[in-house]
N, C-alpha and C positions, 0 to 999 in steps of 0.2 A: 239186256243191259241193266246193270244195277245203277241207280242214280241216288247219290247221297249228298246231303248238305253238310258242310263243315265250316267252322269259323276259324279265324286266324289262330295259329298254334295248335289246332286239332289235327289228329292223325287218322289215317286209314291203313290197316294192316292187310297185306295180301299174302296168303299162305303163312309160312313160318319165317320168311326171309326178306320180304319186301315191305317197306314202310313209306307211305306218302304223307307229307306234312304240308299244310297250308302255311307258307311263310309270311305272305302279305297279300292284301287285297287293295288295289288302288284303281278306282273307277271300274272299267270293264276288264282289267287285267288281274290275274291271279298268279302269284309266284308259288311254285311247288318245290319242295325239297324231296328228293328220292334217295332212299337207302336201299341198296340191293347188292347181292353178291357180284363180284367182278365178272363172272361168266355170263351174267344177264345183260344183254344189250339194251340200252335205253336211248331212243332217238325221238326228236320231234317228228311229227307225221311227214312233213315235207322233206326232211332229210332221209327218212326211211324210204319214201317213195323214190327219191333220187338214187339211193343205193340199189333198190330193186330194178330201176331202169338200167343202171349200169350193169348189173348182173345179167339182165335180159339181153343187153347189147353184146356182152362178151360171149353169151351162149350162142348168139347168132353169127359169130365170126366164121368165115369159111375155114374148113379144115385144110391143112397142108397136104401135099401128096403123100408124105410119110404117114399121115394119120388116116388116109383113105384105106378102106378094106381092100385086100388083094383079090383079084378075080383070075381064075385060071382058064 
């Protein structure tokens, strides 16, 4: 893990297409601005984990009879 220190209005560049900017710092909260291409998904960790749980739950749904392999 790379750990960097940044002040308000300073940026971090990731690759050629992602920019993180420190918008403000208030107490123990930091507001970040993120510029990235539309095809790049950006989520808070708790939202990402909820999405992963949903995907896992949908993967575990029982298959219908039509989806079952045929045996002869």
